[in-house]
C-alpha positions in Angstrom: -0.7 -2.4 -61.2 2.6 -3.2 -63.0 3.6 -6.3 -61.1 4.3 -9.7 -62.7 1.7 -11.9 -61.0 1.2 -15.6 -61.5 -2.2 -16.7 -62.7 -2.7 -18.3 -59.3 -2.1 -15.2 -57.4 -4.2 -13.1 -59.7 -7.1 -15.5 -59.0 -6.6 -15.2 -55.3 -6.6 -11.4 -55.3 -9.6 -11.4 -57.6 -11.5 -13.7 -55.2 -10.6 -11.4 -52.4 -12.0 -8.4 -54.3 -15.2 -10.2 -55.2 -15.7 -11.2 -51.6 -15.1 -7.7 -50.4 -17.7 -6.3 -52.8 -20.4 -8.8 -52.0 -19.8 -8.7 -48.3 -20.0 -4.9 -48.3 -23.5 -5.0 -49.9 -25.1 -4.5 -46.5 -28.1 -2.2 -46.7 -28.7 -2.3 -43.0 -25.5 -0.8 -41.7 -26.0 2.8 -42.8 -29.2 3.0 -40.8 -28.5 0.5 -38.0 -29.9 2.6 -35.1 -33.0 3.5 -37.2 -33.8 -0.1 -37.8 -33.4 -1.0 -34.1 -35.6 1.9 -33.1 -38.5 0.9 -35.3 -38.1 -2.7 -34.3 -38.2 -1.9 -30.6 -40.1 1.5 -30.5 -37.5 2.6 -28.0 -34.4 4.7 -28.3 -32.9 3.2 -25.2 -33.4 -0.4 -26.4 -32.0 0.6 -29.8 -28.9 2.0 -28.2 -28.7 -1.1 -26.0 -28.7 -3.4 -29.0 -25.9 -1.4 -30.6 -24.0 -1.5 -27.3 -24.4 -5.3 -27.2 -22.7 -5.6 -30.6 -19.8 -3.4 -29.5 -19.3 -5.1 -26.1 -19.6 -8.6 -27.5 -17.2 -7.8 -30.3 -14.7 -6.4 -27.7 -14.9 -9.5 -25.5 -14.4 -11.7 -28.5 -11.5 -9.9 -30.0 -8.6 -11.7 -28.4 -10.0 -15.2 -28.6 -10.9 -14.8 -32.3 -7.5 -13.4 -33.1 -5.9 -16.4 -31.5 -8.3 -18.6 -33.3 -7.2 -17.0 -36.6 -3.5 -17.4 -35.8 -3.8 -21.0 -34.7 -6.7 -22.5 -36.7 -6.2 -20.6 -39.9 -7.2 -17.5 -41.9 -9.6 -19.2 -44.3 -11.4 -21.1 -41.6 -11.8 -17.9 -39.6 -13.0 -16.0 -42.7 -15.7 -18.7 -43.4 -16.9 -18.7 -39.8 -17.2 -14.9 -39.7 -19.2 -14.9 -42.9 -21.6 -17.6 -41.8 -22.2 -15.8 -38.5 -22.8 -12.5 -40.2 -25.5 -14.0 -42.4 -27.1 -15.7 -39.4 -27.1 -12.5 -37.4 -28.9 -10.6 -40.2 -31.4 -13.5 -40.5 -32.2 -13.1 -36.8 -32.8 -9.4 -37.3 -35.1 -10.0 -40.2 -37.3 -12.6 -38.6 -37.3 -10.9 -35.2 -38.3 -7.5 -36.3 -40.7 -7.2 -33.3 -39.1 -9.9 -31.1 -36.5 -8.3 -28.7 -34.9 -11.7 -27.9 -34.3 -12.5 -31.5 -32.7 -9.0 -31.9 -30.5 -9.6 -28.9 -29.4 -13.0 -30.3 -28.7 -11.3 -33.6 -26.6 -8.6 -31.9 -24.6 -11.2 -30.0 -23.8 -13.1 -33.1 -23.0 -10.0 -35.1 -20.5 -9.0 -32.3 -18.7 -12.3 -32.6 -18.7 -12.1 -36.4 -17.2 -8.6 -36.3 -14.5 -9.8 -34.0 -13.6 -12.7 -36.3 -13.2 -10.3 -39.2 -11.1 -7.8 -37.3 -7.4 -8.5 -37.7 -8.0 -11.7 -39.7 -8.9 -10.0 -43.0 -5.7 -7.9 -43.0 -3.6 -10.8 -41.9 -5.2 -13.1 -44.6 -4.3 -10.7 -47.4 -0.8 -10.2 -46.0 -0.2 -13.9 -45.9 -1.4 -14.4 -49.5 1.1 -11.7 -50.6 3.9 -12.9 -48.4 3.7 -16.4 -49.9 4.5 -14.7 -53.2 7.2 -12.4 -51.7 4.9 -9.3 -52.4 4.4 -8.2 -48.8 6.1 -4.9 -49.6 3.3 -4.2 -52.0 0.6 -4.7 -49.3 -0.5 -1.1 -49.5 -1.4 -1.4 -53.2 -3.5 -4.5 -52.8 -5.1 -3.4 -49.5 -6.1 -0.1 -51.2 -7.5 -1.9 -54.3 -9.5 -4.4 -52.3 -11.0 -1.6 -50.1 -11.8 0.5 -53.2 -14.0 -2.3 -54.4 -15.6 -2.8 -50.9 -16.3 1.0 -50.7 -18.1 0.9 -54.1 -20.4 -1.7 -52.6 -20.9 0.3 -49.5 -21.8 3.3 -51.6 -24.4 1.2 -53.4 -25.8 -0.1 -50.1 -26.0 3.4 -48.7 -27.6 4.8 -51.8 -30.4 2.3 -51.8 -30.9 1.8 -48.0 -33.4 4.7 -47.9 -35.5 3.4 -50.8 -35.7 -0.2 -49.3 -36.5 1.1 -45.8 -39.3 3.2 -47.2 -41.0 0.0 -48.4 -40.6 -2.1 -45.3 -37.7 -2.4 -42.9 -37.8 -6.3 -42.9 -37.4 -6.0 -46.7 -34.2 -4.0 -46.1 -32.9 -6.7 -43.8 -33.7 -9.6 -46.1 -32.0 -7.7 -49.0 -28.9 -7.6 -46.8 -29.1 -11.3 -46.0 -28.9 -12.4 -49.7 -25.4 -11.0 -50.5 -24.1 -12.5 -47.2 -25.3 -15.9 -48.2 -23.5 -15.5 -51.6 -20.4 -14.4 -49.7 -20.4 -17.7 -47.8 -19.9 -19.6 -51.0 -17.2 -17.2 -52.1 -15.4 -17.6 -48.8 -15.3 -21.4 -49.2 -13.6 -20.8 -52.6 -10.9 -18.6 -51.2 -7.4 -20.0 -50.8 -5.9 -21.5 -47.7 -2.7 -19.9 -46.4 0.0 -21.1 -44.1 0.2 -19.5 -40.6 3.1 -19.9 -38.3 1.0 -21.5 -35.5 -1.3 -23.5 -37.7 0.2 -26.9 -36.8 1.3 -26.2 -33.3 -0.5 -26.5 -30.0 0.0 -23.1 -28.3 -1.5 -22.4 -24.9 -3.8 -19.5 -24.7 -1.8 -17.8 -21.9 1.5 -18.5 -23.6 0.2 -16.9 -26.8 -1.1 -13.9 -25.0 2.2 -13.4 -23.2 3.9 -13.4 -26.5 1.6 -10.7 -27.8 2.1 -8.5 -24.7 5.9 -9.1 -24.9 6.0 -8.1 -28.5 4.0 -4.9 -27.9 6.2 -3.9 -24.9 9.3 -4.4 -26.9 8.3 -2.3 -29.9 7.9 1.4 -29.3 6.6 2.0 -32.9 3.9 -0.6 -32.4 2.9 1.0 -29.1 2.6 4.4 -30.7 0.6 3.0 -33.6 -1.7 1.0 -31.3 -2.5 3.7 -28.8 -3.1 6.3 -31.6 -5.4 3.9 -33.4 -7.3 3.0 -30.3 -7.9 6.7 -29.4 -8.6 7.6 -33.0 -11.1 4.9 -33.5 -13.0 5.8 -30.3 -13.3 9.4 -31.5 -13.9 8.5 -35.2 -16.5 5.9 -34.8 -18.4 8.0 -32.3 -18.2 10.9 -34.7 -19.7 8.7 -37.4 -22.7 8.0 -35.3 -23.4 11.6 -34.6 -22.8 12.7 -38.2 -26.1 11.2 -39.1 -27.9 13.2 -36.4 -26.2 16.4 -37.6 -27.2 15.7 -41.2 -30.8 15.3 -40.2 -30.7 18.8 -38.6 -30.1 20.4 -42.0 -31.4 17.8 -44.6 -34.6 15.8 -44.7 -34.5 12.3 -43.3 -34.8 10.6 -46.7 -31.6 12.4 -47.8 -29.5 10.8 -45.0 -28.9 7.8 -47.3 -27.7 10.1 -50.1 -25.3 11.9 -47.7 -24.0 8.5 -46.5 -23.5 7.4 -50.1 -21.6 10.5 -50.8 -19.3 9.7 -47.9 -18.6 6.2 -49.4 -18.1 7.3 -53.0 -15.6 9.9 -51.9 -13.5 7.1 -50.4 -13.2 5.1 -53.7 -10.5 7.1 -55.5 -8.6 7.4 -52.2 -8.4 3.6 -51.8 -7.7 3.0 -55.5 -4.8 5.4 -55.6 -3.6 4.8 -52.1 -0.6 2.8 -53.2 0.6 5.6 -55.5 0.0 8.3 -52.9 1.9 6.4 -50.2 4.7 5.7 -52.5 5.0 9.4 -53.3 4.8 10.7 -49.7 5.4 7.8 -47.3 3.0 6.1 -44.9 3.4 8.2 -41.9 2.9 11.6 -43.7 -0.2 10.3 -45.4 -1.6 9.0 -42.1 -1.0 12.4 -40.3 -2.4 14.5 -43.2 -5.4 12.3 -43.6 -6.3 12.5 -39.9 -5.9 16.3 -39.8 -7.9 16.8 -43.0 -10.8 14.8 -41.6 -10.8 16.6 -38.3 -10.7 20.0 -40.0 -13.7 19.2 -42.2 -15.8 18.0 -39.3 -14.8 21.1 -37.2 -15.9 23.4 -40.0 -19.2 21.5 -40.2 -19.8 21.9 -36.5 -18.5 25.5 -36.0 -20.4 26.9 -39.0 -23.7 24.9 -39.0 -25.6 25.3 -42.2 -27.1 23.4 -45.1 -23.5 22.9 -46.3 -22.5 21.0 -43.1 -23.4 17.6 -44.5 -21.1 18.4 -47.5 -18.2 19.1 -45.2 -19.0 16.0 -43.2 -18.9 13.9 -46.4 -15.7 15.5 -47.4 -14.1 14.5 -44.1 -13.5 11.1 -45.7 -11.7 12.5 -48.7 -8.3 11.1 -47.6 -9.7 8.2 -45.5 -8.6 5.6 -48.1 -4.9 6.6 -48.3 -4.8 7.2 -44.5 -6.3 3.9 -43.6 -4.1 2.0 -46.0 -1.0 3.8 -44.7 -2.0 2.9 -41.1 -2.5 -0.7 -42.0 0.7 -0.9 -43.9 2.6 0.6 -40.9 1.0 -2.0 -38.7 1.8 -4.9 -41.0 5.5 -3.8 -41.0 5.6 -3.9 -37.2 3.7 -7.2 -36.7 5.3 -10.6 -36.4 3.9 -13.5 -38.3 3.3 -15.5 -35.1 0.8 -13.0 -33.7 -0.2 -11.0 -36.8 -3.9 -11.3 -36.2 -3.8 -11.6 -32.4 -2.2 -8.2 -31.9 -4.7 -6.5 -34.3 -7.5 -8.1 -32.3 -5.9 -7.0 -29.0 -6.0 -3.5 -30.3 -9.6 -3.9 -31.5 -10.5 -5.3 -28.0 -9.1 -2.2 -26.2 -10.4 0.1 -28.9 -13.9 -1.3 -28.7 -14.0 -0.7 -24.9 -12.7 2.8 -25.3 -15.3 3.4 -28.1 -18.1 2.3 -25.9 -17.0 4.6 -23.1 -16.6 7.6 -25.5 -19.9 6.9 -27.2 -21.8 6.8 -24.0 -20.1 10.0 -22.6 -20.6 11.9 -25.9 -24.2 10.8 -25.9 -24.8 12.2 -22.4 -23.0 15.4 -23.6 -25.4 15.5 -26.7 -28.5 15.3 -24.4 -27.4 18.7 -22.9 -25.7 20.5 -25.8 -27.0 18.8 -29.0 -25.5 16.6 -31.7 -23.6 19.5 -33.4 -21.7 20.3 -30.2 -21.2 16.5 -29.7 -19.6 16.2 -33.1 -17.2 19.1 -32.3 -16.3 17.3 -29.0 -15.4 14.1 -30.9 -12.9 16.1 -33.0 -11.2 17.6 -29.9 -10.7 14.0 -28.8 -8.5 13.5 -31.8 -5.8 15.7 -30.4 -3.9 12.9 -28.5 -4.0 10.8 -31.7 -2.5 13.5 -33.8 0.2 14.1 -31.2 1.1 10.4 -31.1 1.3 10.3 -34.9 3.8 13.2 -34.9 5.9 11.5 -32.3 5.9 8.4 -34.5 6.9 10.5 -37.4 9.9 11.9 -35.5 10.9 8.4 -34.5 10.8 7.0 -38.0 12.6 10.1 -39.4 15.4 9.5 -36.8 15.8 5.8 -37.2 14.7 5.4 -40.8 14.9 8.7 -42.8 13.9 7.0 -46.0 10.5 6.0 -44.5 9.4 9.6 -44.1 11.0 11.2 -47.2 9.2 12.1 -50.4 10.3 10.0 -53.2 
């Protein structure tokens, strides 16, 4: 990147990238449901544990967003990292103890909520202190490229570790998270608007609701993201089941790794792609490309279906970066993390509803048909993105033009 950065800022961004890499070395995530199943010997209990994480995260979203805006980004980051390591520890020592697994799921839900919103706001604050907030998409993309490389490594080796013993897989996940705690303590503190003020919970929430109601662009972005995440995360769950229909179980890790490695160049070059085409065009095209790839995999089921599924993430990096950049442009500093957490709260509830509904559908029609259904659920998201495109083109033509 051709920007004149101070040594201090270079070190801050470097720490952010190192943390993203270490934190993403989580060997358990690619086969979460498989771990829960072997730990409980019950598909229903495994699904219930996954649901606990989702619901707990959803219920924690708004309080943790407010915590970030009022207490501070670094403190929130540290707490999230500590809780993440603790949750994995409970999973590891409680492999055949349901209550330990439940406690781990509850803690993981809170940890996930603490990360949501805070991480993006943290990076934005670091850049804004150096008047580089307009380059957010470049740095967000580079940080996530590093994180995706780590996710690729984790996905590639998760099958090997699980074939030894599943507790070994979990302990292997704990070690990087403990290292991440020390890195989190070394990361810089940033100023937040509310860091030194006593703001009532209800007053803060009213400010968030007022800001969303007064910003049509933010409404369109928020609703499209909520609907898109519900369909997308549910699709990700069923992709693994579709892969096992055509490839042996040991190859699921390879397919997941392929999904991750495809994302790396997308995140790395996200800034340049967005600069060339504009955020909203990249977001729309990325969504449509992903949906098309999954539809082909479902309509023409074959040994090539896992390849099409993996290719659905080809433009995920630029698309996700574009979406986050659009959000950061619409957020105010006072509620930057809280609004993101509010969206995650609603999105998590919607995801839980979609996941359960699609699961029931899959019981009758199979995982391939379920994957196809998730892609049909993307239609409202794509429509809302096109409406936003028209609005931006009307009110700010340069935002949608190709440079």
